[in-house]
N, CA, C, O and the ligand as a Tripos MOL2 file, in Angstrom:
@<TRIPOS>MOLECULE
protein
  261   259    66     0     0
PROTEIN
NO_CHARGES

@<TRIPOS>ATOM
      1 N           0.8360   -1.2000    0.0000 N.3       1 MET1
      2 CA          0.0000    0.0000    0.0000 C.3       1 MET1
      3 C           0.8730    1.2530    0.0000 C.2       1 MET1
      4 O           1.9000    1.3160    0.6750 O.2       1 MET1
      5 N           0.4460    2.2290   -0.7600 N.am      2 THR2
      6 CA          1.1730    3.4940   -0.8490 C.3       2 THR2
      7 C           0.3710    4.5800   -0.1460 C.2       2 THR2
      8 O          -0.8450    4.6740   -0.3140 O.2       2 THR2
      9 N           1.0550    5.3940    0.6380 N.am      3 THR3
     10 CA          0.4010    6.5180    1.2970 C.3       3 THR3
     11 C           1.0380    7.8160    0.8370 C.2       3 THR3
     12 O           2.2610    7.9610    0.8530 O.2       3 THR3
     13 N           0.2050    8.7530    0.4290 N.am      4 ILE4
     14 CA          0.7300   10.0680    0.0820 C.3       4 ILE4
     15 C          -0.0330   11.1180    0.8720 C.2       4 ILE4
     16 O          -1.1720   10.8960    1.2830 O.2       4 ILE4
     17 N           0.5970   12.2470    1.0760 N.am      5 LYS5
     18 CA         -0.0260   13.3320    1.8280 C.3       5 LYS5
     19 C          -0.3550   14.4510    0.8420 C.2       5 LYS5
     20 O           0.4870   14.8770    0.0520 O.2       5 LYS5
     21 N          -1.6000   14.9110    0.9130 N.am      6 ILE6
     22 CA         -2.0510   15.9140   -0.0460 C.3       6 ILE6
     23 C          -2.4570   17.1990    0.6560 C.2       6 ILE6
     24 O          -3.1660   17.1890    1.6620 O.2       6 ILE6
     25 N          -1.9890   18.3010    0.0980 N.am      7 LYS7
     26 CA         -2.3060   19.6090    0.6530 C.3       7 LYS7
     27 C          -3.3770   20.2800   -0.2100 C.2       7 LYS7
     28 O          -3.3500   20.1640   -1.4350 O.2       7 LYS7
     29 N          -4.3090   20.9730    0.4220 N.am      8 GLY8
     30 CA         -5.2780   21.7630   -0.3280 C.3       8 GLY8
     31 C          -6.7010   21.2440   -0.3210 C.2       8 GLY8
     32 O          -7.6010   21.8970   -0.8480 O.2       8 GLY8
     33 N          -6.9190   20.0700    0.2740 N.am      9 MET9
     34 CA         -8.2840   19.5380    0.3140 C.3       9 MET9
     35 C          -9.0390   20.1820    1.4760 C.2       9 MET9
     36 O          -8.5370   20.2300    2.5990 O.2       9 MET9
     37 N         -10.2540   20.6770    1.1980 N.am     10 SER10
     38 CA        -10.9980   21.3520    2.2600 C.3      10 SER10
     39 C         -12.3990   20.8030    2.4940 C.2      10 SER10
     40 O         -13.0420   21.1620    3.4800 O.2      10 SER10
     41 N         -12.8770   19.9490    1.6140 N.am     11 CYS11
     42 CA        -14.2260   19.4170    1.8160 C.3      11 CYS11
     43 C         -14.3760   18.0770    1.1150 C.2      11 CYS11
     44 O         -13.4450   17.5980    0.4670 O.2      11 CYS11
     45 N         -15.5430   17.4780    1.2460 N.am     12 GLN12
     46 CA        -15.7660   16.1620    0.6390 C.3      12 GLN12
     47 C         -15.6730   16.1970   -0.8840 C.2      12 GLN12
     48 O         -15.3510   15.1980   -1.5270 O.2      12 GLN12
     49 N         -15.9620   17.3720   -1.4440 N.am     13 HIS13
     50 CA        -15.8460   17.4930   -2.8890 C.3      13 HIS13
     51 C         -14.3870   17.3210   -3.3190 C.2      13 HIS13
     52 O         -14.0960   16.6640   -4.3190 O.2      13 HIS13
     53 N         -13.4940   17.9100   -2.5610 N.am     14 CYS14
     54 CA        -12.0600   17.7580   -2.8340 C.3      14 CYS14
     55 C         -11.6620   16.2910   -2.7250 C.2      14 CYS14
     56 O         -10.9080   15.7760   -3.5500 O.2      14 CYS14
     57 N         -12.1770   15.6310   -1.7020 N.am     15 VAL15
     58 CA        -11.8790   14.2150   -1.4960 C.3      15 VAL15
     59 C         -12.3020   13.4110   -2.7190 C.2      15 VAL15
     60 O         -11.5630   12.5520   -3.1980 O.2      15 VAL15
     61 N         -13.5030   13.7030   -3.2180 N.am     16 MET16
     62 CA        -13.9930   12.9850   -4.3900 C.3      16 MET16
     63 C         -13.1340   13.2620   -5.6210 C.2      16 MET16
     64 O         -12.8550   12.3610   -6.4130 O.2      16 MET16
     65 N         -12.7180   14.5240   -5.7700 N.am     17 SER17
     66 CA        -11.8730   14.8810   -6.9130 C.3      17 SER17
     67 C         -10.5620   14.1120   -6.8840 C.2      17 SER17
     68 O         -10.1240   13.5640   -7.8960 O.2      17 SER17
     69 N          -9.9420   14.0800   -5.7070 N.am     18 VAL18
     70 CA         -8.6610   13.3830   -5.5700 C.3      18 VAL18
     71 C          -8.8420   11.8830   -5.8000 C.2      18 VAL18
     72 O          -8.0140   11.2340   -6.4400 O.2      18 VAL18
     73 N          -9.9370   11.3490   -5.2680 N.am     19 LYS19
     74 CA        -10.2240    9.9310   -5.4640 C.3      19 LYS19
     75 C         -10.3430    9.6000   -6.9480 C.2      19 LYS19
     76 O          -9.8450    8.5790   -7.4220 O.2      19 LYS19
     77 N         -11.0120   10.4850   -7.6560 N.am     20 LYS20
     78 CA        -11.2410   10.2860   -9.0810 C.3      20 LYS20
     79 C          -9.9110   10.3270   -9.8480 C.2      20 LYS20
     80 O          -9.6590    9.5100  -10.7330 O.2      20 LYS20
     81 N          -9.0810   11.2920   -9.4870 N.am     21 VAL21
     82 CA         -7.7760   11.4230  -10.1400 C.3      21 VAL21
     83 C          -6.9410   10.1620   -9.9230 C.2      21 VAL21
     84 O          -6.3950    9.5870  -10.8640 O.2      21 VAL21
     85 N          -6.8580    9.7480   -8.6610 N.am     22 LEU22
     86 CA         -6.0430    8.5690   -8.3440 C.3      22 LEU22
     87 C          -6.6180    7.3090   -8.9720 C.2      22 LEU22
     88 O          -5.8870    6.4710   -9.5000 O.2      22 LEU22
     89 N          -7.9510    7.1900   -8.9070 N.am     23 GLY23
     90 CA         -8.5980    6.0090   -9.4640 C.3      23 GLY23
     91 C          -8.4720    5.9040  -10.9710 C.2      23 GLY23
     92 O          -8.6340    4.8270  -11.5440 O.2      23 GLY23
     93 N          -8.1780    7.0480  -11.6200 N.am     24 GLY24
     94 CA         -8.0470    7.0550  -13.0700 C.3      24 GLY24
     95 C          -6.6690    6.6600  -13.5580 C.2      24 GLY24
     96 O          -6.4290    6.5690  -14.7620 O.2      24 GLY24
     97 N          -5.7590    6.4260  -12.6170 N.am     25 ILE25
     98 CA         -4.3910    6.0580  -12.9960 C.3      25 ILE25
     99 C          -4.2850    4.5400  -13.1560 C.2      25 ILE25
    100 O          -4.7350    3.7810  -12.2970 O.2      25 ILE25
    101 N          -3.6930    4.1180  -14.2490 N.am     26 ASP26
    102 CA         -3.5350    2.6870  -14.5140 C.3      26 ASP26
    103 C          -2.8230    1.9820  -13.3670 C.2      26 ASP26
    104 O          -1.7660    2.4240  -12.9180 O.2      26 ASP26
    105 N          -3.3950    0.9050  -12.9030 N.am     27 GLY27
    106 CA         -2.7480    0.1080  -11.8680 C.3      27 GLY27
    107 C          -3.0890    0.5150  -10.4480 C.2      27 GLY27
    108 O          -2.6840   -0.1480   -9.4940 O.2      27 GLY27
    109 N          -3.8360    1.6080  -10.3040 N.am     28 VAL28
    110 CA         -4.1910    2.0770   -8.9610 C.3      28 VAL28
    111 C          -5.5580    1.5340   -8.5520 C.2      28 VAL28
    112 O          -6.5380    1.6550   -9.2870 O.2      28 VAL28
    113 N          -5.5980    0.9340   -7.3630 N.am     29 GLN29
    114 CA         -6.8390    0.3610   -6.8490 C.3      29 GLN29
    115 C          -7.0230    0.6960   -5.3810 C.2      29 GLN29
    116 O          -6.0920    1.1310   -4.7030 O.2      29 GLN29
    117 N          -8.2550    0.4840   -4.8980 N.am     30 ASN30
    118 CA         -8.5650    0.6530   -3.4720 C.3      30 ASN30
    119 C          -8.1410    2.0070   -2.9180 C.2      30 ASN30
    120 O          -7.4900    2.0960   -1.8770 O.2      30 ASN30
    121 N          -8.5220    3.0490   -3.6320 N.am     31 VAL31
    122 CA         -8.1570    4.4040   -3.2140 C.3      31 VAL31
    123 C          -8.9910    4.8270   -2.0010 C.2      31 VAL31
    124 O         -10.2180    4.7300   -2.0040 O.2      31 VAL31
    125 N          -8.3000    5.2920   -0.9790 N.am     32 GLU32
    126 CA         -8.9780    5.8660    0.1820 C.3      32 GLU32
    127 C          -8.3780    7.2360    0.4340 C.2      32 GLU32
    128 O          -7.1570    7.3940    0.4340 O.2      32 GLU32
    129 N          -9.2330    8.2280    0.6490 N.am     33 VAL33
    130 CA         -8.7350    9.5730    0.9160 C.3      33 VAL33
    131 C          -9.3530   10.0630    2.2200 C.2      33 VAL33
    132 O         -10.5720   10.0350    2.3870 O.2      33 VAL33
    133 N          -8.5090   10.5100    3.1360 N.am     34 ASP34
    134 CA         -8.9910   10.9970    4.4230 C.3      34 ASP34
    135 C          -8.8110   12.5020    4.5090 C.2      34 ASP34
    136 O          -7.6930   13.0160    4.4710 O.2      34 ASP34
    137 N          -9.9200   13.1880    4.6230 N.am     35 LEU35
    138 CA         -9.8930   14.6540    4.6290 C.3      35 LEU35
    139 C          -9.1680   15.2040    5.8590 C.2      35 LEU35
    140 O          -8.3570   16.1230    5.7470 O.2      35 LEU35
    141 N          -9.4610   14.6440    7.0200 N.am     36 ALA36
    142 CA         -8.8930   15.1550    8.2670 C.3      36 ALA36
    143 C          -7.3660   15.1000    8.2800 C.2      36 ALA36
    144 O          -6.7090   16.0560    8.6910 O.2      36 ALA36
    145 N          -6.8090   13.9830    7.8310 N.am     37 SER37
    146 CA         -5.3520   13.8260    7.8610 C.3      37 SER37
    147 C          -4.7060   14.2880    6.5570 C.2      37 SER37
    148 O          -3.4950   14.5040    6.5050 O.2      37 SER37
    149 N          -5.5040   14.4380    5.5150 N.am     38 GLY38
    150 CA         -4.9620   14.8200    4.2160 C.3      38 GLY38
    151 C          -4.2170   13.6830    3.5440 C.2      38 GLY38
    152 O          -3.4550   13.8980    2.6020 O.2      38 GLY38
    153 N          -4.4410   12.4770    4.0320 N.am     39 GLU39
    154 CA         -3.7110   11.3430    3.4800 C.3      39 GLU39
    155 C          -4.5450   10.5310    2.4980 C.2      39 GLU39
    156 O          -5.7430   10.3210    2.6880 O.2      39 GLU39
    157 N          -3.8780   10.0860    1.4550 N.am     40 ALA40
    158 CA         -4.5140    9.2090    0.4800 C.3      40 ALA40
    159 C          -3.7270    7.9090    0.4310 C.2      40 ALA40
    160 O          -2.4960    7.9220    0.4000 O.2      40 ALA40
    161 N          -4.4280    6.8060    0.4250 N.am     41 THR41
    162 CA         -3.7600    5.5180    0.3090 C.3      41 THR41
    163 C          -4.3150    4.7690   -0.9000 C.2      41 THR41
    164 O          -5.4830    4.9160   -1.2630 O.2      41 THR41
    165 N          -3.4610    3.9730   -1.5050 N.am     42 PHE42
    166 CA         -3.9200    3.1460   -2.6160 C.3      42 PHE42
    167 C          -3.0140    1.9490   -2.7950 C.2      42 PHE42
    168 O          -1.8690    1.9410   -2.3440 O.2      42 PHE42
    169 N          -3.5410    0.9470   -3.4570 N.am     43 ASP43
    170 CA         -2.7430   -0.2180   -3.8240 C.3      43 ASP43
    171 C          -2.3730   -0.0770   -5.2820 C.2      43 ASP43
    172 O          -3.1670    0.4120   -6.0860 O.2      43 ASP43
    173 N          -1.1690   -0.5050   -5.6270 N.am     44 ALA44
    174 CA         -0.7220   -0.4450   -7.0120 C.3      44 ALA44
    175 C          -0.5240   -1.8660   -7.5310 C.2      44 ALA44
    176 O           0.2680   -2.6380   -6.9900 O.2      44 ALA44
    177 N          -1.2620   -2.1940   -8.5910 N.am     45 THR45
    178 CA         -1.1380   -3.5300   -9.1630 C.3      45 THR45
    179 C          -0.0060   -3.5920  -10.1740 C.2      45 THR45
    180 O           0.3410   -4.6580  -10.6820 O.2      45 THR45
    181 N           0.5670   -2.4190  -10.4560 N.am     46 GLN46
    182 CA          1.7390   -2.3460  -11.3250 C.3      46 GLN46
    183 C           2.5130   -1.1180  -10.8760 C.2      46 GLN46
    184 O           1.9510   -0.2630  -10.1910 O.2      46 GLN46
    185 N           3.8000   -1.0000  -11.2450 N.am     47 PRO47
    186 CA          4.5580    0.1600  -10.7880 C.3      47 PRO47
    187 C           3.8900    1.4640  -11.2250 C.2      47 PRO47
    188 O           3.5770    1.6600  -12.3990 O.2      47 PRO47
    189 N           3.6820    2.3440  -10.2540 N.am     48 VAL48
    190 CA          3.0480    3.6280  -10.5310 C.3      48 VAL48
    191 C           4.0640    4.7330  -10.2570 C.2      48 VAL48
    192 O           4.6500    4.8040   -9.1770 O.2      48 VAL48
    193 N           4.2610    5.5910  -11.2560 N.am     49 SER49
    194 CA          5.2090    6.6900  -11.1140 C.3      49 SER49
    195 C           4.6760    7.7510  -10.1670 C.2      49 SER49
    196 O           3.6160    8.3310  -10.4020 O.2      49 SER49
    197 N           5.4140    8.0010   -9.1020 N.am     50 LEU50
    198 CA          4.9730    8.9930   -8.1200 C.3      50 LEU50
    199 C           4.9980   10.3980   -8.7110 C.2      50 LEU50
    200 O           4.1960   11.2540   -8.3390 O.2      50 LEU50
    201 N           5.9270   10.6250   -9.6360 N.am     51 ASP51
    202 CA          5.9880   11.9250  -10.3120 C.3      51 ASP51
    203 C           4.7040   12.1770  -11.0920 C.2      51 ASP51
    204 O           4.1720   13.2870  -11.1150 O.2      51 ASP51
    205 N           4.2230   11.1130  -11.7310 N.am     52 MET52
    206 CA          2.9940   11.2270  -12.5120 C.3      52 MET52
    207 C           1.8010   11.4750  -11.5930 C.2      52 MET52
    208 O           0.9160   12.2730  -11.9030 O.2      52 MET52
    209 N           1.7930   10.7840  -10.4670 N.am     53 VAL53
    210 CA          0.7260   10.9830   -9.4850 C.3      53 VAL53
    211 C           0.7210   12.4420   -9.0280 C.2      53 VAL53
    212 O          -0.3330   13.0750   -8.9670 O.2      53 VAL53
    213 N           1.9050   12.9680   -8.7080 N.am     54 LYS54
    214 CA          2.0310   14.3580   -8.2620 C.3      54 LYS54
    215 C           1.5190   15.3240   -9.3140 C.2      54 LYS54
    216 O           0.8110   16.2830   -9.0080 O.2      54 LYS54
    217 N           1.8890   15.0560  -10.5530 N.am     55 GLU55
    218 CA          1.4970   15.9090  -11.6720 C.3      55 GLU55
    219 C          -0.0230   15.9600  -11.8290 C.2      55 GLU55
    220 O          -0.6090   17.0240  -12.0270 O.2      55 GLU55
    221 N          -0.6330   14.8060  -11.7380 N.am     56 ARG56
    222 CA         -2.0930   14.7350  -11.9150 C.3      56 ARG56
    223 C          -2.8390   15.3900  -10.7550 C.2      56 ARG56
    224 O          -3.8530   16.0580  -10.9530 O.2      56 ARG56
    225 N          -2.3310   15.1920   -9.5600 N.am     57 ILE57
    226 CA         -2.9510   15.8250   -8.3840 C.3      57 ILE57
    227 C          -2.8460   17.3390   -8.5140 C.2      57 ILE57
    228 O          -3.7770   18.0790   -8.1960 O.2      57 ILE57
    229 N          -1.6830   17.7760   -8.9900 N.am     58 LYS58
    230 CA         -1.4430   19.2060   -9.1630 C.3      58 LYS58
    231 C          -2.4040   19.8000  -10.1840 C.2      58 LYS58
    232 O          -2.9450   20.8870   -9.9850 O.2      58 LYS58
    233 N          -2.6060   19.0830  -11.2630 N.am     59 LYS59
    234 CA         -3.5200   19.5480  -12.3070 C.3      59 LYS59
    235 C          -4.9490   19.6860  -11.7750 C.2      59 LYS59
    236 O          -5.7210   20.5220  -12.2440 O.2      59 LYS59
    237 N          -5.2850   18.8470  -10.7830 N.am     60 ALA60
    238 CA         -6.6220   18.8850  -10.2030 C.3      60 ALA60
    239 C          -6.7450   20.0170   -9.1810 C.2      60 ALA60
    240 O          -7.8330   20.2920   -8.6750 O.2      60 ALA60
    241 N          -5.6110   20.6730   -8.8830 N.am     61 GLY61
    242 CA         -5.6450   21.8170   -7.9730 C.3      61 GLY61
    243 C          -5.1420   21.5610   -6.5670 C.2      61 GLY61
    244 O          -5.3220   22.3880   -5.6720 O.2      61 GLY61
    245 N          -4.5080   20.4060   -6.3730 N.am     62 TYR62
    246 CA         -4.0010   20.0710   -5.0410 C.3      62 TYR62
    247 C          -2.5000   19.8010   -5.1390 C.2      62 TYR62
    248 O          -1.9170   19.8240   -6.2230 O.2      62 TYR62
    249 N          -1.8940   19.5460   -3.9900 N.am     63 GLU63
    250 CA         -0.4530   19.3670   -3.9990 C.3      63 GLU63
    251 C          -0.0470   18.1760   -3.1370 C.2      63 GLU63
    252 O          -0.5030   18.0350   -2.0020 O.2      63 GLU63
    253 N           0.8090   17.3250   -3.6860 N.am     64 VAL64
    254 CA          1.3460   16.2130   -2.9080 C.3      64 VAL64
    255 C           2.5410   16.7510   -2.1320 C.2      64 VAL64
    256 O           3.4610   17.3300   -2.7090 O.2      64 VAL64
    257 N           2.5170   16.5530   -0.8250 N.am     65 VAL65
    258 CA          3.6210   17.0700    0.0020 C.3      65 VAL65
    259 C           4.4810   15.9510    0.5430 C.2      65 VAL65
    260 O           5.4510   16.2080    1.2560 O.2      65 VAL65
    261 CU        -13.4890   20.9180   -1.5330 Cu       66 CU66
@<TRIPOS>BOND
     1     1     2 1
     2     2     3 1
     3     3     4 2
     4     3     5 am
     5     5     6 1
     6     6     7 1
     7     7     8 2
     8     7     9 am
     9     9    10 1
    10    10    11 1
    11    11    12 2
    12    11    13 am
    13    13    14 1
    14    14    15 1
    15    15    16 2
    16    15    17 am
    17    17    18 1
    18    18    19 1
    19    19    20 2
    20    19    21 am
    21    21    22 1
    22    22    23 1
    23    23    24 2
    24    23    25 am
    25    25    26 1
    26    26    27 1
    27    27    28 2
    28    27    29 am
    29    29    30 1
    30    30    31 1
    31    31    32 2
    32    31    33 am
    33    33    34 1
    34    34    35 1
    35    35    36 2
    36    35    37 am
    37    37    38 1
    38    38    39 1
    39    39    40 2
    40    39    41 am
    41    41    42 1
    42    42    43 1
    43    43    44 2
    44    43    45 am
    45    45    46 1
    46    46    47 1
    47    47    48 2
    48    47    49 am
    49    49    50 1
    50    50    51 1
    51    51    52 2
    52    51    53 am
    53    53    54 1
    54    54    55 1
    55    55    56 2
    56    55    57 am
    57    57    58 1
    58    58    59 1
    59    59    60 2
    60    59    61 am
    61    61    62 1
    62    62    63 1
    63    63    64 2
    64    63    65 am
    65    65    66 1
    66    66    67 1
    67    67    68 2
    68    67    69 am
    69    69    70 1
    70    70    71 1
    71    71    72 2
    72    71    73 am
    73    73    74 1
    74    74    75 1
    75    75    76 2
    76    75    77 am
    77    77    78 1
    78    78    79 1
    79    79    80 2
    80    79    81 am
    81    81    82 1
    82    82    83 1
    83    83    84 2
    84    83    85 am
    85    85    86 1
    86    86    87 1
    87    87    88 2
    88    87    89 am
    89    89    90 1
    90    90    91 1
    91    91    92 2
    92    91    93 am
    93    93    94 1
    94    94    95 1
    95    95    96 2
    96    95    97 am
    97    97    98 1
    98    98    99 1
    99    99   100 2
   100    99   101 am
   101   101   102 1
   102   102   103 1
   103   103   104 2
   104   103   105 am
   105   105   106 1
   106   106   107 1
   107   107   108 2
   108   107   109 am
   109   109   110 1
   110   110   111 1
   111   111   112 2
   112   111   113 am
   113   113   114 1
   114   114   115 1
   115   115   116 2
   116   115   117 am
   117   117   118 1
   118   118   119 1
   119   119   120 2
   120   119   121 am
   121   121   122 1
   122   122   123 1
   123   123   124 2
   124   123   125 am
   125   125   126 1
   126   126   127 1
   127   127   128 2
   128   127   129 am
   129   129   130 1
   130   130   131 1
   131   131   132 2
   132   131   133 am
   133   133   134 1
   134   134   135 1
   135   135   136 2
   136   135   137 am
   137   137   138 1
   138   138   139 1
   139   139   140 2
   140   139   141 am
   141   141   142 1
   142   142   143 1
   143   143   144 2
   144   143   145 am
   145   145   146 1
   146   146   147 1
   147   147   148 2
   148   147   149 am
   149   149   150 1
   150   150   151 1
   151   151   152 2
   152   151   153 am
   153   153   154 1
   154   154   155 1
   155   155   156 2
   156   155   157 am
   157   157   158 1
   158   158   159 1
   159   159   160 2
   160   159   161 am
   161   161   162 1
   162   162   163 1
   163   163   164 2
   164   163   165 am
   165   165   166 1
   166   166   167 1
   167   167   168 2
   168   167   169 am
   169   169   170 1
   170   170   171 1
   171   171   172 2
   172   171   173 am
   173   173   174 1
   174   174   175 1
   175   175   176 2
   176   175   177 am
   177   177   178 1
   178   178   179 1
   179   179   180 2
   180   179   181 am
   181   181   182 1
   182   182   183 1
   183   183   184 2
   184   183   185 am
   185   185   186 1
   186   186   187 1
   187   187   188 2
   188   187   189 am
   189   189   190 1
   190   190   191 1
   191   191   192 2
   192   191   193 am
   193   193   194 1
   194   194   195 1
   195   195   196 2
   196   195   197 am
   197   197   198 1
   198   198   199 1
   199   199   200 2
   200   199   201 am
   201   201   202 1
   202   202   203 1
   203   203   204 2
   204   203   205 am
   205   205   206 1
   206   206   207 1
   207   207   208 2
   208   207   209 am
   209   209   210 1
   210   210   211 1
   211   211   212 2
   212   211   213 am
   213   213   214 1
   214   214   215 1
   215   215   216 2
   216   215   217 am
   217   217   218 1
   218   218   219 1
   219   219   220 2
   220   219   221 am
   221   221   222 1
   222   222   223 1
   223   223   224 2
   224   223   225 am
   225   225   226 1
   226   226   227 1
   227   227   228 2
   228   227   229 am
   229   229   230 1
   230   230   231 1
   231   231   232 2
   232   231   233 am
   233   233   234 1
   234   234   235 1
   235   235   236 2
   236   235   237 am
   237   237   238 1
   238   238   239 1
   239   239   240 2
   240   239   241 am
   241   241   242 1
   242   242   243 1
   243   243   244 2
   244   243   245 am
   245   245   246 1
   246   246   247 1
   247   247   248 2
   248   247   249 am
   249   249   250 1
   250   250   251 1
   251   251   252 2
   252   251   253 am
   253   253   254 1
   254   254   255 1
   255   255   256 2
   256   255   257 am
   257   257   258 1
   258   258   259 1
   259   259   260 2
@<TRIPOS>SUBSTRUCTURE
     1 MET1         2 RESIDUE 1 A MET
     2 THR2         6 RESIDUE 1 A THR
     3 THR3        10 RESIDUE 1 A THR
     4 ILE4        14 RESIDUE 1 A ILE
     5 LYS5        18 RESIDUE 1 A LYS
     6 ILE6        22 RESIDUE 1 A ILE
     7 LYS7        26 RESIDUE 1 A LYS
     8 GLY8        30 RESIDUE 1 A GLY
     9 MET9        34 RESIDUE 1 A MET
    10 SER10       38 RESIDUE 1 A SER
    11 CYS11       42 RESIDUE 1 A CYS
    12 GLN12       46 RESIDUE 1 A GLN
    13 HIS13       50 RESIDUE 1 A HIS
    14 CYS14       54 RESIDUE 1 A CYS
    15 VAL15       58 RESIDUE 1 A VAL
    16 MET16       62 RESIDUE 1 A MET
    17 SER17       66 RESIDUE 1 A SER
    18 VAL18       70 RESIDUE 1 A VAL
    19 LYS19       74 RESIDUE 1 A LYS
    20 LYS20       78 RESIDUE 1 A LYS
    21 VAL21       82 RESIDUE 1 A VAL
    22 LEU22       86 RESIDUE 1 A LEU
    23 GLY23       90 RESIDUE 1 A GLY
    24 GLY24       94 RESIDUE 1 A GLY
    25 ILE25       98 RESIDUE 1 A ILE
    26 ASP26      102 RESIDUE 1 A ASP
    27 GLY27      106 RESIDUE 1 A GLY
    28 VAL28      110 RESIDUE 1 A VAL
    29 GLN29      114 RESIDUE 1 A GLN
    30 ASN30      118 RESIDUE 1 A ASN
    31 VAL31      122 RESIDUE 1 A VAL
    32 GLU32      126 RESIDUE 1 A GLU
    33 VAL33      130 RESIDUE 1 A VAL
    34 ASP34      134 RESIDUE 1 A ASP
    35 LEU35      138 RESIDUE 1 A LEU
    36 ALA36      142 RESIDUE 1 A ALA
    37 SER37      146 RESIDUE 1 A SER
    38 GLY38      150 RESIDUE 1 A GLY
    39 GLU39      154 RESIDUE 1 A GLU
    40 ALA40      158 RESIDUE 1 A ALA
    41 THR41      162 RESIDUE 1 A THR
    42 PHE42      166 RESIDUE 1 A PHE
    43 ASP43      170 RESIDUE 1 A ASP
    44 ALA44      174 RESIDUE 1 A ALA
    45 THR45      178 RESIDUE 1 A THR
    46 GLN46      182 RESIDUE 1 A GLN
    47 PRO47      186 RESIDUE 1 A PRO
    48 VAL48      190 RESIDUE 1 A VAL
    49 SER49      194 RESIDUE 1 A SER
    50 LEU50      198 RESIDUE 1 A LEU
    51 ASP51      202 RESIDUE 1 A ASP
    52 MET52      206 RESIDUE 1 A MET
    53 VAL53      210 RESIDUE 1 A VAL
    54 LYS54      214 RESIDUE 1 A LYS
    55 GLU55      218 RESIDUE 1 A GLU
    56 ARG56      222 RESIDUE 1 A ARG
    57 ILE57      226 RESIDUE 1 A ILE
    58 LYS58      230 RESIDUE 1 A LYS
    59 LYS59      234 RESIDUE 1 A LYS
    60 ALA60      238 RESIDUE 1 A ALA
    61 GLY61      242 RESIDUE 1 A GLY
    62 TYR62      246 RESIDUE 1 A TYR
    63 GLU63      250 RESIDUE 1 A GLU
    64 VAL64      254 RESIDUE 1 A VAL
    65 VAL65      258 RESIDUE 1 A VAL
    66 CU66       261 GROUP 0 **** ****
């Protein structure tokens, strides 16, 4: 399981947006996003580039810290 910390989420809508972004990445499954801690966890069924994850989160308006 991979855990990343995301900055900029302020409500459930943000959580859904981040979930959608992560869930749209090839090989990413079981995405969970916690608003209170700002943490997102997911399982990767194939190697997932963290740089790519950061880029996509950024495009959605949030930041991986
Ligand atoms: Cu929001």
